[in-house]
mmCIF file as gemmi writes it, N, C-alpha and C atoms, coordinates in Angstrom:
data_model
loop_
_atom_site.group_PDB
_atom_site.id
_atom_site.type_symbol
_atom_site.label_atom_id
_atom_site.label_alt_id
_atom_site.label_comp_id
_atom_site.label_asym_id
_atom_site.label_entity_id
_atom_site.label_seq_id
_atom_site.pdbx_PDB_ins_code
_atom_site.Cartn_x
_atom_site.Cartn_y
_atom_site.Cartn_z
_atom_site.occupancy
_atom_site.B_iso_or_equiv
_atom_site.pdbx_formal_charge
_atom_site.auth_seq_id
_atom_site.auth_asym_id
_atom_site.pdbx_PDB_model_num
ATOM 1 N N . MET Axp A 1 ? -13.763 7.825 -3.828 1 0 ? 1 A 1
ATOM 2 C CA . MET Axp A 1 ? -14.428 8.862 -4.578 1 0 ? 1 A 1
ATOM 3 C C . MET Axp A 1 ? -15.905 8.513 -4.699 1 0 ? 1 A 1
ATOM 4 N N . LEU Axp A 2 ? -16.753 9.507 -4.587 1 0 ? 2 A 1
ATOM 5 C CA . LEU Axp A 2 ? -18.184 9.252 -4.634 1 0 ? 2 A 1
ATOM 6 C C . LEU Axp A 2 ? -18.663 9.125 -6.067 1 0 ? 2 A 1
ATOM 7 N N . ASP Axp A 3 ? -19.296 7.998 -6.358 1 0 ? 3 A 1
ATOM 8 C CA . ASP Axp A 3 ? -19.85 7.753 -7.674 1 0 ? 3 A 1
ATOM 9 C C . ASP Axp A 3 ? -21.326 8.11 -7.632 1 0 ? 3 A 1
ATOM 10 N N . SER Axp A 4 ? -21.73 9.108 -8.4 1 0 ? 4 A 1
ATOM 11 C CA . SER Axp A 4 ? -23.113 9.594 -8.328 1 0 ? 4 A 1
ATOM 12 C C . SER Axp A 4 ? -24.122 8.559 -8.817 1 0 ? 4 A 1
ATOM 13 N N . LYS Axp A 5 ? -23.668 7.509 -9.514 1 0 ? 5 A 1
ATOM 14 C CA . LYS Axp A 5 ? -24.581 6.489 -10.021 1 0 ? 5 A 1
ATOM 15 C C . LYS Axp A 5 ? -24.825 5.373 -9.029 1 0 ? 5 A 1
ATOM 16 N N . ASN Axp A 6 ? -24.092 5.364 -7.936 1 0 ? 6 A 1
ATOM 17 C CA . ASN Axp A 6 ? -24.216 4.343 -6.91 1 0 ? 6 A 1
ATOM 18 C C . ASN Axp A 6 ? -25.441 4.653 -6.056 1 0 ? 6 A 1
ATOM 19 N N . SER Axp A 7 ? -26.28 3.659 -5.791 1 0 ? 7 A 1
ATOM 20 C CA . SER Axp A 7 ? -27.51 3.894 -5.027 1 0 ? 7 A 1
ATOM 21 C C . SER Axp A 7 ? -27.219 4.359 -3.601 1 0 ? 7 A 1
ATOM 22 N N . ALA Axp A 8 ? -26.142 3.847 -2.994 1 0 ? 8 A 1
ATOM 23 C CA . ALA Axp A 8 ? -25.806 4.268 -1.631 1 0 ? 8 A 1
ATOM 24 C C . ALA Axp A 8 ? -25.444 5.746 -1.594 1 0 ? 8 A 1
ATOM 25 N N . THR Axp A 9 ? -24.696 6.21 -2.586 1 0 ? 9 A 1
ATOM 26 C CA . THR Axp A 9 ? -24.327 7.624 -2.605 1 0 ? 9 A 1
ATOM 27 C C . THR Axp A 9 ? -25.529 8.499 -2.935 1 0 ? 9 A 1
ATOM 28 N N . GLU Axp A 10 ? -26.425 8.009 -3.774 1 0 ? 10 A 1
ATOM 29 C CA . GLU Axp A 10 ? -27.639 8.778 -4.07 1 0 ? 10 A 1
ATOM 30 C C . GLU Axp A 10 ? -28.471 8.961 -2.805 1 0 ? 10 A 1
ATOM 31 N N . ILE Axp A 11 ? -28.607 7.91 -2.026 1 0 ? 11 A 1
ATOM 32 C CA . ILE Axp A 11 ? -29.358 7.997 -0.766 1 0 ? 11 A 1
ATOM 33 C C . ILE Axp A 11 ? -28.66 8.959 0.182 1 0 ? 11 A 1
ATOM 34 N N . PHE Axp A 12 ? -27.325 8.846 0.274 1 0 ? 12 A 1
ATOM 35 C CA . PHE Axp A 12 ? -26.58 9.742 1.145 1 0 ? 12 A 1
ATOM 36 C C . PHE Axp A 12 ? -26.809 11.197 0.751 1 0 ? 12 A 1
ATOM 37 N N . TRP Axp A 13 ? -26.626 11.515 -0.532 1 0 ? 13 A 1
ATOM 38 C CA . TRP Axp A 13 ? -26.765 12.91 -0.967 1 0 ? 13 A 1
ATOM 39 C C . TRP Axp A 13 ? -28.187 13.422 -0.772 1 0 ? 13 A 1
ATOM 40 N N . GLU Axp A 14 ? -29.171 12.545 -0.888 1 0 ? 14 A 1
ATOM 41 C CA . GLU Axp A 14 ? -30.554 12.947 -0.64 1 0 ? 14 A 1
ATOM 42 C C . GLU Axp A 14 ? -30.728 13.349 0.83 1 0 ? 14 A 1
ATOM 43 N N . ILE Axp A 15 ? -30.186 12.555 1.725 1 0 ? 15 A 1
ATOM 44 C CA . ILE Axp A 15 ? -30.263 12.867 3.158 1 0 ? 15 A 1
ATOM 45 C C . ILE Axp A 15 ? -29.447 14.113 3.465 1 0 ? 15 A 1
ATOM 46 N N . PHE Axp A 16 ? -28.226 14.18 2.934 1 0 ? 16 A 1
ATOM 47 C CA . PHE Axp A 16 ? -27.339 15.307 3.219 1 0 ? 16 A 1
ATOM 48 C C . PHE Axp A 16 ? -27.924 16.618 2.719 1 0 ? 16 A 1
ATOM 49 N N . SER Axp A 17 ? -28.529 16.615 1.563 1 0 ? 17 A 1
ATOM 50 C CA . SER Axp A 17 ? -29.066 17.851 0.995 1 0 ? 17 A 1
ATOM 51 C C . SER Axp A 17 ? -30.238 18.393 1.813 1 0 ? 17 A 1
ATOM 52 N N . ASN Axp A 18 ? -30.858 17.545 2.62 1 0 ? 18 A 1
ATOM 53 C CA . ASN Axp A 18 ? -31.975 17.988 3.458 1 0 ? 18 A 1
ATOM 54 C C . ASN Axp A 18 ? -31.538 18.447 4.844 1 0 ? 18 A 1
ATOM 55 N N . GLN Axp A 19 ? -30.23 18.432 5.107 1 0 ? 19 A 1
ATOM 56 C CA . GLN Axp A 19 ? -29.727 18.845 6.419 1 0 ? 19 A 1
ATOM 57 C C . GLN Axp A 19 ? -29.622 20.364 6.5 1 0 ? 19 A 1
ATOM 58 N N . ASP Axp A 20 ? -29.758 20.872 7.703 1 0 ? 20 A 1
ATOM 59 C CA . ASP Axp A 20 ? -29.65 22.303 7.969 1 0 ? 20 A 1
ATOM 60 C C . ASP Axp A 20 ? -28.18 22.717 7.86 1 0 ? 20 A 1
ATOM 61 N N . ARG Axp A 21 ? -27.865 23.559 6.899 1 0 ? 21 A 1
ATOM 62 C CA . ARG Axp A 21 ? -26.474 23.988 6.667 1 0 ? 21 A 1
ATOM 63 C C . ARG Axp A 21 ? -25.884 24.695 7.888 1 0 ? 21 A 1
ATOM 64 N N . GLN Axp A 22 ? -26.703 25.428 8.61 1 0 ? 22 A 1
ATOM 65 C CA . GLN Axp A 22 ? -26.206 26.127 9.801 1 0 ? 22 A 1
ATOM 66 C C . GLN Axp A 22 ? -25.736 25.115 10.841 1 0 ? 22 A 1
ATOM 67 N N . LYS Axp A 23 ? -26.486 24.044 11.017 1 0 ? 23 A 1
ATOM 68 C CA . LYS Axp A 23 ? -26.093 23.015 11.984 1 0 ? 23 A 1
ATOM 69 C C . LYS Axp A 23 ? -24.808 22.314 11.536 1 0 ? 23 A 1
ATOM 70 N N . ILE Axp A 24 ? -24.639 22.102 10.248 1 0 ? 24 A 1
ATOM 71 C CA . ILE Axp A 24 ? -23.414 21.489 9.736 1 0 ? 24 A 1
ATOM 72 C C . ILE Axp A 24 ? -22.237 22.407 10.016 1 0 ? 24 A 1
ATOM 73 N N . ASP Axp A 25 ? -22.401 23.713 9.767 1 0 ? 25 A 1
ATOM 74 C CA . ASP Axp A 25 ? -21.328 24.677 10.039 1 0 ? 25 A 1
ATOM 75 C C . ASP Axp A 25 ? -21.002 24.745 11.528 1 0 ? 25 A 1
ATOM 76 N N . GLU Axp A 26 ? -22.05 24.698 12.379 1 0 ? 26 A 1
ATOM 77 C CA . GLU Axp A 26 ? -21.833 24.718 13.83 1 0 ? 26 A 1
ATOM 78 C C . GLU Axp A 26 ? -21.062 23.477 14.271 1 0 ? 26 A 1
ATOM 79 N N . PHE Axp A 27 ? -21.421 22.334 13.709 1 0 ? 27 A 1
ATOM 80 C CA . PHE Axp A 27 ? -20.741 21.091 14.058 1 0 ? 27 A 1
ATOM 81 C C . PHE Axp A 27 ? -19.278 21.149 13.633 1 0 ? 27 A 1
ATOM 82 N N . LYS Axp A 28 ? -19.011 21.668 12.436 1 0 ? 28 A 1
ATOM 83 C CA . LYS Axp A 28 ? -17.628 21.799 11.962 1 0 ? 28 A 1
ATOM 84 C C . LYS Axp A 28 ? -16.83 22.717 12.881 1 0 ? 28 A 1
ATOM 85 N N . LYS Axp A 29 ? -17.406 23.836 13.295 1 0 ? 29 A 1
ATOM 86 C CA . LYS Axp A 29 ? -16.706 24.749 14.209 1 0 ? 29 A 1
ATOM 87 C C . LYS Axp A 29 ? -16.438 24.063 15.55 1 0 ? 29 A 1
ATOM 88 N N . TYR Axp A 30 ? -17.423 23.305 16.035 1 0 ? 30 A 1
ATOM 89 C CA . TYR Axp A 30 ? -17.259 22.57 17.284 1 0 ? 30 A 1
ATOM 90 C C . TYR Axp A 30 ? -16.096 21.584 17.171 1 0 ? 30 A 1
ATOM 91 N N . MET Axp A 31 ? -16.057 20.825 16.078 1 0 ? 31 A 1
ATOM 92 C CA . MET Axp A 31 ? -14.991 19.838 15.891 1 0 ? 31 A 1
ATOM 93 C C . MET Axp A 31 ? -13.634 20.523 15.754 1 0 ? 31 A 1
ATOM 94 N N . ASP Axp A 32 ? -13.595 21.664 15.085 1 0 ? 32 A 1
ATOM 95 C CA . ASP Axp A 32 ? -12.335 22.396 14.966 1 0 ? 32 A 1
ATOM 96 C C . ASP Axp A 32 ? -11.824 22.836 16.334 1 0 ? 32 A 1
ATOM 97 N N . LYS Axp A 33 ? -12.753 23.191 17.21 1 0 ? 33 A 1
ATOM 98 C CA . LYS Axp A 33 ? -12.378 23.687 18.535 1 0 ? 33 A 1
ATOM 99 C C . LYS Axp A 33 ? -12.036 22.559 19.516 1 0 ? 33 A 1
ATOM 100 N N . PHE Axp A 34 ? -12.821 21.477 19.474 1 0 ? 34 A 1
ATOM 101 C CA . PHE Axp A 34 ? -12.69 20.434 20.488 1 0 ? 34 A 1
ATOM 102 C C . PHE Axp A 34 ? -12.179 19.099 19.948 1 0 ? 34 A 1
ATOM 103 N N . ALA Axp A 35 ? -11.666 19.087 18.741 1 0 ? 35 A 1
ATOM 104 C CA . ALA Axp A 35 ? -11.201 17.834 18.145 1 0 ? 35 A 1
ATOM 105 C C . ALA Axp A 35 ? -9.96 17.317 18.867 1 0 ? 35 A 1
ATOM 106 N N . VAL Axp A 36 ? -9.623 16.088 18.593 1 0 ? 36 A 1
ATOM 107 C CA . VAL Axp A 36 ? -8.412 15.493 19.138 1 0 ? 36 A 1
ATOM 108 C C . VAL Axp A 36 ? -7.215 16.209 18.52 1 0 ? 36 A 1
ATOM 109 N N . ASN Axp A 37 ? -6.298 16.626 19.351 1 0 ? 37 A 1
ATOM 110 C CA . ASN Axp A 37 ? -5.104 17.318 18.878 1 0 ? 37 A 1
ATOM 111 C C . ASN Axp A 37 ? -3.874 16.449 19.065 1 0 ? 37 A 1
ATOM 112 N N . PHE Axp A 38 ? -2.875 16.695 18.265 1 0 ? 38 A 1
ATOM 113 C CA . PHE Axp A 38 ? -1.599 16.008 18.406 1 0 ? 38 A 1
ATOM 114 C C . PHE Axp A 38 ? -0.495 17.008 18.097 1 0 ? 38 A 1
ATOM 115 N N . ASN Axp A 39 ? 0.705 16.72 18.563 1 0 ? 39 A 1
ATOM 116 C CA . ASN Axp A 39 ? 1.84 17.618 18.351 1 0 ? 39 A 1
ATOM 117 C C . ASN Axp A 39 ? 2.766 17.059 17.283 1 0 ? 39 A 1
ATOM 118 N N . LEU Axp A 40 ? 3.268 17.959 16.47 1 0 ? 40 A 1
ATOM 119 C CA . LEU Axp A 40 ? 4.296 17.627 15.492 1 0 ? 40 A 1
ATOM 120 C C . LEU Axp A 40 ? 5.565 18.347 15.891 1 0 ? 40 A 1
ATOM 121 N N . TYR Axp A 41 ? 6.678 17.707 15.681 1 0 ? 41 A 1
ATOM 122 C CA . TYR Axp A 41 ? 7.951 18.358 15.937 1 0 ? 41 A 1
ATOM 123 C C . TYR Axp A 41 ? 8.563 18.657 14.577 1 0 ? 41 A 1
ATOM 124 N N . LYS Axp A 42 ? 8.695 19.937 14.26 1 0 ? 42 A 1
ATOM 125 C CA . LYS Axp A 42 ? 9.204 20.338 12.952 1 0 ? 42 A 1
ATOM 126 C C . LYS Axp A 42 ? 10.106 21.547 13.101 1 0 ? 42 A 1
ATOM 127 N N . ASP Axp A 43 ? 11.278 21.464 12.534 1 0 ? 43 A 1
ATOM 128 C CA . ASP Axp A 43 ? 12.248 22.568 12.556 1 0 ? 43 A 1
ATOM 129 C C . ASP Axp A 43 ? 12.532 23.065 13.976 1 0 ? 43 A 1
ATOM 130 N N . GLY Axp A 44 ? 12.596 22.127 14.927 1 0 ? 44 A 1
ATOM 131 C CA . GLY Axp A 44 ? 12.916 22.491 16.297 1 0 ? 44 A 1
ATOM 132 C C . GLY Axp A 44 ? 11.748 23.044 17.095 1 0 ? 44 A 1
ATOM 133 N N . ASN Axp A 45 ? 10.553 23.011 16.541 1 0 ? 45 A 1
ATOM 134 C CA . ASN Axp A 45 ? 9.373 23.544 17.235 1 0 ? 45 A 1
ATOM 135 C C . ASN Axp A 45 ? 8.27 22.499 17.288 1 0 ? 45 A 1
ATOM 136 N N . PHE Axp A 46 ? 7.48 22.566 18.362 1 0 ? 46 A 1
ATOM 137 C CA . PHE Axp A 46 ? 6.295 21.738 18.443 1 0 ? 46 A 1
ATOM 138 C C . PHE Axp A 46 ? 5.129 22.52 17.845 1 0 ? 46 A 1
ATOM 139 N N . ILE Axp A 47 ? 4.401 21.857 16.954 1 0 ? 47 A 1
ATOM 140 C CA . ILE Axp A 47 ? 3.243 22.469 16.313 1 0 ? 47 A 1
ATOM 141 C C . ILE Axp A 47 ? 2.024 21.632 16.69 1 0 ? 47 A 1
ATOM 142 N N . GLU Axp A 48 ? 1.004 22.268 17.24 1 0 ? 48 A 1
ATOM 143 C CA . GLU Axp A 48 ? -0.209 21.545 17.601 1 0 ? 48 A 1
ATOM 144 C C . GLU Axp A 48 ? -1.151 21.525 16.408 1 0 ? 48 A 1
ATOM 145 N N . ARG Axp A 49 ? -1.643 20.334 16.085 1 0 ? 49 A 1
ATOM 146 C CA . ARG Axp A 49 ? -2.56 20.165 14.963 1 0 ? 49 A 1
ATOM 147 C C . ARG Axp A 49 ? -3.781 19.387 15.436 1 0 ? 49 A 1
ATOM 148 N N . SER Axp A 50 ? -4.895 19.626 14.786 1 0 ? 50 A 1
ATOM 149 C CA . SER Axp A 50 ? -6.104 18.855 15.05 1 0 ? 50 A 1
ATOM 150 C C . SER Axp A 50 ? -6.138 17.645 14.126 1 0 ? 50 A 1
ATOM 151 N N . LEU Axp A 51 ? -6.656 16.552 14.647 1 0 ? 51 A 1
ATOM 152 C CA . LEU Axp A 51 ? -6.843 15.374 13.825 1 0 ? 51 A 1
ATOM 153 C C . LEU Axp A 51 ? -7.841 15.726 12.733 1 0 ? 51 A 1
ATOM 154 N N . PRO Axp A 52 ? -7.501 15.499 11.478 1 0 ? 52 A 1
ATOM 155 C CA . PRO Axp A 52 ? -8.422 15.871 10.397 1 0 ? 52 A 1
ATOM 156 C C . PRO Axp A 52 ? -9.769 15.169 10.56 1 0 ? 52 A 1
ATOM 157 N N . PHE Axp A 53 ? -10.812 15.91 10.327 1 0 ? 53 A 1
ATOM 158 C CA . PHE Axp A 53 ? -12.169 15.387 10.47 1 0 ? 53 A 1
ATOM 159 C C . PHE Axp A 53 ? -13.014 15.954 9.349 1 0 ? 53 A 1
ATOM 160 N N . ASP Axp A 54 ? -13.693 15.1 8.638 1 0 ? 54 A 1
ATOM 161 C CA . ASP Axp A 54 ? -14.545 15.524 7.534 1 0 ? 54 A 1
ATOM 162 C C . ASP Axp A 54 ? -15.996 15.341 7.953 1 0 ? 54 A 1
ATOM 163 N N . VAL Axp A 55 ? -16.797 16.394 7.872 1 0 ? 55 A 1
ATOM 164 C CA . VAL Axp A 55 ? -18.2 16.28 8.288 1 0 ? 55 A 1
ATOM 165 C C . VAL Axp A 55 ? -18.997 15.434 7.311 1 0 ? 55 A 1
ATOM 166 N N . ILE Axp A 56 ? -18.477 15.22 6.119 1 0 ? 56 A 1
ATOM 167 C CA . ILE Axp A 56 ? -19.139 14.343 5.154 1 0 ? 56 A 1
ATOM 168 C C . ILE Axp A 56 ? -18.462 12.981 5.233 1 0 ? 56 A 1
ATOM 169 N N . PRO Axp A 57 ? -19.194 11.957 5.677 1 0 ? 57 A 1
ATOM 170 C CA . PRO Axp A 57 ? -18.567 10.639 5.842 1 0 ? 57 A 1
ATOM 171 C C . PRO Axp A 57 ? -18.173 10.021 4.498 1 0 ? 57 A 1
ATOM 172 N N . ARG Axp A 58 ? -17.188 9.169 4.54 1 0 ? 58 A 1
ATOM 173 C CA . ARG Axp A 58 ? -16.762 8.441 3.336 1 0 ? 58 A 1
ATOM 174 C C . ARG Axp A 58 ? -17.713 7.274 3.111 1 0 ? 58 A 1
ATOM 175 N N . ILE Axp A 59 ? -18.085 7.09 1.886 1 0 ? 59 A 1
ATOM 176 C CA . ILE Axp A 59 ? -18.929 5.945 1.541 1 0 ? 59 A 1
ATOM 177 C C . ILE Axp A 59 ? -18.024 4.928 0.856 1 0 ? 59 A 1
ATOM 178 N N . ILE Axp A 60 ? -17.941 3.753 1.471 1 0 ? 60 A 1
ATOM 179 C CA . ILE Axp A 60 ? -17.045 2.704 0.98 1 0 ? 60 A 1
ATOM 180 C C . ILE Axp A 60 ? -17.898 1.495 0.628 1 0 ? 60 A 1
ATOM 181 N N . ASP Axp A 61 ? -17.747 1.004 -0.605 1 0 ? 61 A 1
ATOM 182 C CA . ASP Axp A 61 ? -18.551 -0.154 -0.987 1 0 ? 61 A 1
ATOM 183 C C . ASP Axp A 61 ? -18.027 -1.41 -0.291 1 0 ? 61 A 1
ATOM 184 N N . THR Axp A 62 ? -18.825 -2.445 -0.313 1 0 ? 62 A 1
ATOM 185 C CA . THR Axp A 62 ? -18.526 -3.674 0.421 1 0 ? 62 A 1
ATOM 186 C C . THR Axp A 62 ? -17.198 -4.295 0.002 1 0 ? 62 A 1
ATOM 187 N N . LYS Axp A 63 ? -16.931 -4.333 -1.289 1 0 ? 63 A 1
ATOM 188 C CA . LYS Axp A 63 ? -15.69 -4.944 -1.78 1 0 ? 63 A 1
ATOM 189 C C . LYS Axp A 63 ? -14.465 -4.211 -1.238 1 0 ? 63 A 1
ATOM 190 N N . GLU Axp A 64 ? -14.481 -2.885 -1.305 1 0 ? 64 A 1
ATOM 191 C CA . GLU Axp A 64 ? -13.351 -2.104 -0.805 1 0 ? 64 A 1
ATOM 192 C C . GLU Axp A 64 ? -13.232 -2.224 0.713 1 0 ? 64 A 1
ATOM 193 N N . PHE Axp A 65 ? -14.38 -2.214 1.421 1 0 ? 65 A 1
ATOM 194 C CA . PHE Axp A 65 ? -14.37 -2.334 2.875 1 0 ? 65 A 1
ATOM 195 C C . PHE Axp A 65 ? -13.784 -3.683 3.294 1 0 ? 65 A 1
ATOM 196 N N . ASP Axp A 66 ? -14.18 -4.756 2.612 1 0 ? 66 A 1
ATOM 197 C CA . ASP Axp A 66 ? -13.66 -6.085 2.951 1 0 ? 66 A 1
ATOM 198 C C . ASP Axp A 66 ? -12.143 -6.143 2.786 1 0 ? 66 A 1
ATOM 199 N N . LYS Axp A 67 ? -11.62 -5.518 1.723 1 0 ? 67 A 1
ATOM 200 C CA . LYS Axp A 67 ? -10.175 -5.487 1.498 1 0 ? 67 A 1
ATOM 201 C C . LYS Axp A 67 ? -9.483 -4.713 2.623 1 0 ? 67 A 1
ATOM 202 N N . MET Axp A 68 ? -10.047 -3.576 2.999 1 0 ? 68 A 1
ATOM 203 C CA . MET Axp A 68 ? -9.471 -2.783 4.093 1 0 ? 68 A 1
ATOM 204 C C . MET Axp A 68 ? -9.533 -3.556 5.404 1 0 ? 68 A 1
ATOM 205 N N . ASP Axp A 69 ? -10.642 -4.245 5.637 1 0 ? 69 A 1
ATOM 206 C CA . ASP Axp A 69 ? -10.815 -5.022 6.859 1 0 ? 69 A 1
ATOM 207 C C . ASP Axp A 69 ? -9.753 -6.107 6.972 1 0 ? 69 A 1
ATOM 208 N N . ARG Axp A 70 ? -9.501 -6.82 5.881 1 0 ? 70 A 1
ATOM 209 C CA . ARG Axp A 70 ? -8.471 -7.869 5.909 1 0 ? 70 A 1
ATOM 210 C C . ARG Axp A 70 ? -7.092 -7.269 6.186 1 0 ? 70 A 1
ATOM 211 N N . GLY Axp A 71 ? -6.771 -6.168 5.531 1 0 ? 71 A 1
ATOM 212 C CA . GLY Axp A 71 ? -5.463 -5.535 5.724 1 0 ? 71 A 1
ATOM 213 C C . GLY Axp A 71 ? -5.282 -5.004 7.133 1 0 ? 71 A 1
ATOM 214 N N . LEU Axp A 72 ? -6.316 -4.34 7.661 1 0 ? 72 A 1
ATOM 215 C CA . LEU Axp A 72 ? -6.215 -3.807 9.023 1 0 ? 72 A 1
ATOM 216 C C . LEU Axp A 72 ? -6.132 -4.928 10.052 1 0 ? 72 A 1
ATOM 217 N N . SER Axp A 73 ? -6.903 -5.994 9.84 1 0 ? 73 A 1
ATOM 218 C CA . SER Axp A 73 ? -6.853 -7.138 10.764 1 0 ? 73 A 1
ATOM 219 C C . SER Axp A 73 ? -5.458 -7.755 10.776 1 0 ? 73 A 1
ATOM 220 N N . GLN Axp A 74 ? -4.845 -7.879 9.604 1 0 ? 74 A 1
ATOM 221 C CA . GLN Axp A 74 ? -3.494 -8.417 9.505 1 0 ? 74 A 1
ATOM 222 C C . GLN Axp A 74 ? -2.5 -7.546 10.267 1 0 ? 74 A 1
ATOM 223 N N . ARG Axp A 75 ? -2.61 -6.24 10.111 1 0 ? 75 A 1
ATOM 224 C CA . ARG Axp A 75 ? -1.684 -5.322 10.779 1 0 ? 75 A 1
ATOM 225 C C . ARG Axp A 75 ? -1.893 -5.306 12.291 1 0 ? 75 A 1
ATOM 226 N N . ILE Axp A 76 ? -3.135 -5.408 12.728 1 0 ? 76 A 1
ATOM 227 C CA . ILE Axp A 76 ? -3.422 -5.452 14.161 1 0 ? 76 A 1
ATOM 228 C C . ILE Axp A 76 ? -2.812 -6.712 14.767 1 0 ? 76 A 1
ATOM 229 N N . LYS Axp A 77 ? -2.982 -7.83 14.07 1 0 ? 77 A 1
ATOM 230 C CA . LYS Axp A 77 ? -2.411 -9.091 14.57 1 0 ? 77 A 1
ATOM 231 C C . LYS Axp A 77 ? -0.89 -8.982 14.666 1 0 ? 77 A 1
ATOM 232 N N . ALA Axp A 78 ? -0.258 -8.429 13.626 1 0 ? 78 A 1
ATOM 233 C CA . ALA Axp A 78 ? 1.207 -8.288 13.634 1 0 ? 78 A 1
ATOM 234 C C . ALA Axp A 78 ? 1.661 -7.365 14.764 1 0 ? 78 A 1
ATOM 235 N N . LEU Axp A 79 ? 0.971 -6.268 14.963 1 0 ? 79 A 1
ATOM 236 C CA . LEU Axp A 79 ? 1.333 -5.332 16.029 1 0 ? 79 A 1
ATOM 237 C C . LEU Axp A 79 ? 1.166 -5.981 17.398 1 0 ? 79 A 1
ATOM 238 N N . ASN Axp A 80 ? 0.067 -6.711 17.585 1 0 ? 80 A 1
ATOM 239 C CA . ASN Axp A 80 ? -0.142 -7.386 18.87 1 0 ? 80 A 1
ATOM 240 C C . ASN Axp A 80 ? 0.921 -8.439 19.134 1 0 ? 80 A 1
ATOM 241 N N . LEU Axp A 81 ? 1.314 -9.191 18.105 1 0 ? 81 A 1
ATOM 242 C CA . LEU Axp A 81 ? 2.385 -10.175 18.277 1 0 ? 81 A 1
ATOM 243 C C . LEU Axp A 81 ? 3.706 -9.493 18.623 1 0 ? 81 A 1
ATOM 244 N N . PHE Axp A 82 ? 3.992 -8.383 17.976 1 0 ? 82 A 1
ATOM 245 C CA . PHE Axp A 82 ? 5.211 -7.623 18.273 1 0 ? 82 A 1
ATOM 246 C C . PHE Axp A 82 ? 5.207 -7.139 19.72 1 0 ? 82 A 1
ATOM 247 N N . LEU Axp A 83 ? 4.096 -6.543 20.15 1 0 ? 83 A 1
ATOM 248 C CA . LEU Axp A 83 ? 4.018 -6.026 21.526 1 0 ? 83 A 1
ATOM 249 C C . LEU Axp A 83 ? 4.09 -7.151 22.551 1 0 ? 83 A 1
ATOM 250 N N . GLU Axp A 84 ? 3.424 -8.272 22.254 1 0 ? 84 A 1
ATOM 251 C CA . GLU Axp A 84 ? 3.488 -9.415 23.175 1 0 ? 84 A 1
ATOM 252 C C . GLU Axp A 84 ? 4.927 -9.896 23.308 1 0 ? 84 A 1
ATOM 253 N N . ASP Axp A 85 ? 5.627 -10.002 22.2 1 0 ? 85 A 1
ATOM 254 C CA . ASP Axp A 85 ? 7.025 -10.445 22.237 1 0 ? 85 A 1
ATOM 255 C C . ASP Axp A 85 ? 7.897 -9.428 22.962 1 0 ? 85 A 1
ATOM 256 N N . LEU Axp A 86 ? 7.661 -8.168 22.71 1 0 ? 86 A 1
ATOM 257 C CA . LEU Axp A 86 ? 8.448 -7.102 23.324 1 0 ? 86 A 1
ATOM 258 C C . LEU Axp A 86 ? 8.328 -7.118 24.843 1 0 ? 86 A 1
ATOM 259 N N . TYR Axp A 87 ? 7.127 -7.355 25.339 1 0 ? 87 A 1
ATOM 260 C CA . TYR Axp A 87 ? 6.886 -7.286 26.781 1 0 ? 87 A 1
ATOM 261 C C . TYR Axp A 87 ? 6.869 -8.632 27.483 1 0 ? 87 A 1
ATOM 262 N N . THR Axp A 88 ? 7.179 -9.729 26.761 1 0 ? 88 A 1
ATOM 263 C CA . THR Axp A 88 ? 7.215 -11.049 27.424 1 0 ? 88 A 1
ATOM 264 C C . THR Axp A 88 ? 8.561 -11.708 27.161 1 0 ? 88 A 1
ATOM 265 N N . ASP Axp A 89 ? 8.55 -12.847 26.489 1 0 ? 89 A 1
ATOM 266 C CA . ASP Axp A 89 ? 9.736 -13.691 26.374 1 0 ? 89 A 1
ATOM 267 C C . ASP Axp A 89 ? 10.763 -13.249 25.343 1 0 ? 89 A 1
ATOM 268 N N . LYS Axp A 90 ? 10.451 -12.318 24.505 1 0 ? 90 A 1
ATOM 269 C CA . LYS Axp A 90 ? 11.362 -11.834 23.441 1 0 ? 90 A 1
ATOM 270 C C . LYS Axp A 90 ? 11.876 -13.001 22.598 1 0 ? 90 A 1
ATOM 271 N N . LYS Axp A 91 ? 10.945 -13.774 22.017 1 0 ? 91 A 1
ATOM 272 C CA . LYS Axp A 91 ? 11.296 -14.944 21.207 1 0 ? 91 A 1
ATOM 273 C C . LYS Axp A 91 ? 11.867 -14.56 19.847 1 0 ? 91 A 1
ATOM 274 N N . PHE Axp A 92 ? 11.445 -13.445 19.321 1 0 ? 92 A 1
ATOM 275 C CA . PHE Axp A 92 ? 11.839 -13.117 17.94 1 0 ? 92 A 1
ATOM 276 C C . PHE Axp A 92 ? 12.867 -12.035 17.9 1 0 ? 92 A 1
């Protein structure tokens, strides 16, 4: 959530407020049209959906980013170990 008292968010909103709204709308339409799509299988039908994309970037403070970085690194390592085992000696 954006905290209006945070200096990083104040700088962001200052930059964002000076952007051309028409260009932001054009970019959003472009992303809606050409974004990465994926299929869902629901109730016996395939439904095509676009990968959600927000034109306003998330601002994450250093403490929260570091926590996410550690968690994602841990999961990447676990996934790589699983795939290595799956496609090699099957030790586990």
